[in-house]
C-alpha positions as a Markdown table, in Angstrom:
| # | Residue | x | y | z |
|---|---|---|---|---|
| 1 | Met | -28.0 | 73.5 | -8.0 |
| 2 | Ala | -24.7 | 72.1 | -9.3 |
| 3 | Thr | -23.7 | 72.6 | -12.9 |
| 4 | Ser | -23.1 | 69.7 | -15.3 |
| 5 | Glu | -19.3 | 70.2 | -15.0 |
| 6 | Glu | -19.5 | 70.1 | -11.1 |
| 7 | Ile | -21.5 | 66.9 | -11.2 |
| 8 | Glu | -19.0 | 65.3 | -13.6 |
| 9 | Leu | -16.1 | 66.3 | -11.3 |
| 10 | Arg | -17.9 | 65.0 | -8.2 |
| 11 | Val | -18.6 | 61.6 | -9.9 |
| 12 | Glu | -15.1 | 61.3 | -11.2 |
| 13 | Ser | -13.8 | 62.1 | -7.7 |
| 14 | Glu | -16.0 | 59.4 | -6.1 |
| 15 | Asp | -15.1 | 56.9 | -8.8 |
| 16 | Ser | -11.4 | 57.4 | -8.6 |
| 17 | Ala | -11.4 | 56.9 | -4.8 |
| 18 | Arg | -13.4 | 53.7 | -5.3 |
| 19 | Ser | -11.2 | 52.5 | -8.1 |
| 20 | Ala | -8.1 | 53.0 | -6.0 |
| 21 | Lys | -9.6 | 50.9 | -3.2 |
| 22 | Arg | -10.7 | 48.2 | -5.6 |
| 23 | Ser | -7.2 | 48.1 | -7.2 |
| 24 | Ala | -5.5 | 47.9 | -3.8 |
| 25 | Ala | -7.8 | 45.1 | -2.7 |
| 26 | Ala | -7.2 | 43.1 | -5.9 |
| 27 | Lys | -3.4 | 43.5 | -5.7 |
| 28 | Arg | -3.4 | 42.4 | -2.0 |
| 29 | Ile | -5.5 | 39.3 | -2.8 |
| 30 | Gly | -3.3 | 38.4 | -5.7 |
| 31 | Glu | -0.1 | 38.7 | -3.6 |
| 32 | Leu | -1.6 | 36.6 | -0.7 |
| 33 | Ala | -2.9 | 34.0 | -3.2 |
| 34 | Glu | 0.6 | 33.7 | -4.8 |
| 35 | Arg | 2.2 | 33.5 | -1.3 |
| 36 | Arg | -0.3 | 30.8 | -0.3 |
| 37 | Ala | 0.4 | 28.7 | -3.5 |
| 38 | Ala | 4.1 | 28.8 | -2.7 |
| 39 | Ile | 3.6 | 27.7 | 0.9 |
| 40 | Val | 1.3 | 24.9 | -0.2 |
| 41 | Gly | 3.9 | 23.7 | -2.7 |
| 42 | Glu | 6.5 | 23.8 | 0.0 |
| 43 | Leu | 4.3 | 21.9 | 2.4 |
| 44 | Asp | 3.6 | 19.2 | -0.3 |
| 45 | Asp | 7.4 | 18.8 | -0.8 |
| 46 | Val | 7.9 | 18.4 | 3.0 |
| 47 | Glu | 5.1 | 15.9 | 3.3 |
| 48 | Arg | 6.5 | 13.9 | 0.4 |
| 49 | Glu | 9.9 | 13.9 | 2.0 |
| 50 | Leu | 8.4 | 12.8 | 5.3 |
| 51 | Gly | 6.7 | 9.9 | 3.6 |
| 52 | Glu | 9.9 | 8.9 | 1.9 |
| 53 | Val | 11.9 | 8.9 | 5.1 |
| 54 | Leu | 9.1 | 7.0 | 6.9 |
| 55 | Leu | 9.1 | 4.3 | 4.2 |
| 56 | Asp | 12.9 | 4.1 | 4.2 |
| 57 | Ser | 13.1 | 3.8 | 8.0 |
| 58 | Ser | 10.1 | 1.4 | 8.4 |
| 59 | Ala | 12.5 | -1.6 | 8.7 |
| 60 | Val | 14.3 | -0.1 | 11.7 |
| 61 | Ile | 11.6 | 1.9 | 13.6 |
| 62 | Glu | 7.9 | 1.6 | 13.9 |
| 63 | Ile | 5.3 | 4.4 | 13.7 |
| 64 | Gly | 4.4 | 4.0 | 17.4 |
| 65 | Glu | 8.0 | 4.4 | 18.4 |
| 66 | Leu | 8.4 | 7.5 | 16.2 |
| 67 | Ala | 5.3 | 9.0 | 17.7 |
| 68 | Arg | 6.7 | 8.5 | 21.2 |
| 69 | Phe | 10.1 | 9.9 | 20.4 |
| 70 | Thr | 9.0 | 12.8 | 18.3 |
| 71 | Asp | 5.6 | 13.8 | 19.9 |
| 72 | Val | 4.2 | 13.7 | 16.4 |
| 73 | Pro | 0.8 | 12.0 | 16.3 |
| 74 | Ala | 0.9 | 8.5 | 14.9 |
| 75 | Ala | -2.1 | 9.3 | 12.7 |
| 76 | Asp | 0.0 | 12.1 | 10.9 |
| 77 | Leu | 3.0 | 9.8 | 10.5 |
| 78 | Thr | 0.7 | 7.0 | 9.1 |
| 79 | Arg | -1.0 | 9.4 | 6.7 |
| 80 | Trp | 2.3 | 10.7 | 5.3 |
| 81 | Arg | 3.6 | 7.2 | 4.9 |
| 82 | Glu | 0.4 | 6.0 | 3.2 |
| 83 | Asn | 0.3 | 9.0 | 0.9 |
| 84 | Gln | 3.9 | 8.2 | -0.2 |
| 85 | Leu | 3.0 | 4.5 | -0.8 |
| 86 | Lys | 0.0 | 5.6 | -2.9 |
| 87 | Ser | 2.2 | 8.0 | -4.9 |
| 88 | Gln | 4.8 | 5.3 | -5.6 |
| 89 | Lys | 2.1 | 2.8 | -6.7 |
| 90 | Thr | 0.6 | 5.5 | -9.0 |
| 91 | Arg | 4.0 | 6.2 | -10.5 |
| 92 | Arg | 4.7 | 2.5 | -11.1 |
| 93 | Ala | 1.2 | 2.0 | -12.7 |
| 94 | Lys | 1.8 | 4.9 | -15.1 |
| 95 | Arg | 5.2 | 3.4 | -16.2 |
| 96 | Lys | 3.7 | -0.1 | -17.0 |
| 97 | Lys | 2.9 | -0.8 | -20.6 |
| 98 | Pro | -0.8 | -1.1 | -21.3 |
| 99 | Thr | -2.1 | -4.6 | -21.5 |
| 100 | Arg | -4.4 | -6.0 | -24.1 |
| 101 | Ala | -8.0 | -5.7 | -23.2 |
| 102 | Ser | -9.2 | -9.0 | -24.8 |
| 103 | Gly | -8.0 | -12.5 | -24.8 |
| 104 | Pro | -5.2 | -14.2 | -22.9 |
| 105 | Ser | -1.7 | -12.9 | -23.3 |
| 106 | Thr | -0.6 | -16.1 | -25.0 |
| 107 | Ala | -3.3 | -15.8 | -27.8 |
| 108 | Pro | -1.8 | -15.3 | -31.2 |
| 109 | Gln | -2.2 | -11.9 | -32.7 |
| 110 | Gln | -4.9 | -11.9 | -35.5 |
| 111 | Lys | -4.5 | -9.7 | -38.5 |
| 112 | Pro | -7.3 | -7.3 | -39.2 |
| 113 | Ala | -9.9 | -8.5 | -41.6 |
| 114 | Val | -9.3 | -7.2 | -45.1 |
| 115 | Pro | -12.5 | -6.8 | -47.2 |
| 116 | Arg | -12.4 | -8.8 | -50.4 |
| 117 | Ala | -14.2 | -8.2 | -53.5 |
| 118 | Pro | -16.7 | -11.0 | -54.2 |
| 119 | Ser | -15.7 | -13.2 | -57.1 |
| 120 | Thr | -18.2 | -13.7 | -59.8 |
| 121 | Asp | -18.0 | -17.4 | -60.0 |
| 122 | Lys | -18.6 | -18.2 | -56.3 |
| 123 | Ala | -21.5 | -17.6 | -54.0 |
| 124 | Val | -21.0 | -14.8 | -51.5 |
| 125 | Val | -20.5 | -16.2 | -48.0 |
| 126 | Pro | -20.5 | -13.8 | -45.1 |
| 127 | Glu | -17.2 | -13.7 | -43.1 |
| 128 | Glu | -17.1 | -15.2 | -39.7 |
| 129 | Ser | -16.4 | -12.9 | -36.8 |
| 130 | Pro | -13.0 | -13.1 | -35.2 |
| 131 | Arg | -14.7 | -14.5 | -32.0 |
| 132 | Ala | -16.4 | -17.3 | -34.1 |
| 133 | Arg | -13.1 | -18.2 | -35.7 |
| 134 | Glu | -11.4 | -18.4 | -32.3 |
| 135 | Val | -14.2 | -20.7 | -30.9 |
| 136 | Ala | -14.0 | -22.8 | -34.0 |
| 137 | Ala | -10.2 | -23.1 | -33.7 |
| 138 | Lys | -10.5 | -24.4 | -30.1 |
| 139 | Thr | -13.2 | -26.9 | -30.8 |
| 140 | Pro | -11.9 | -30.4 | -31.5 |
| 141 | Ala | -12.7 | -31.9 | -35.0 |
| 142 | Gly | -16.0 | -33.7 | -35.2 |
| 143 | Val | -17.6 | -31.8 | -32.3 |
| 144 | Ser | -20.3 | -29.3 | -33.3 |
């Protein structure tokens, strides 16, 4: 039968070999994942550039002609161009100023309602909502 010290040495020996294999596997996976991320980034850059050139050249050459001349499938050329168009539209939309959510753009800006303390000599009348004031302002006099 093995002594306590021998058992401890055997376990440590097994564990150290397993730890070395786990460490090597983790390092290799990390390196490959880093390499993949770099390649994907480069591919994104190339596809963006392809889209830009396709858009710039669309006035002088069609996708069908490019496909015939280059042996690149028309579906790929179309996808790259469309992705670039979407990207440009997204960038333009992000640059635009936000629009007001309510009312026409020509409507005058209303000041926020300021709460007033009720006076002691007048009856308290609830304030109209901004929408009610707007409707009332647009209604001709004498029409209820």
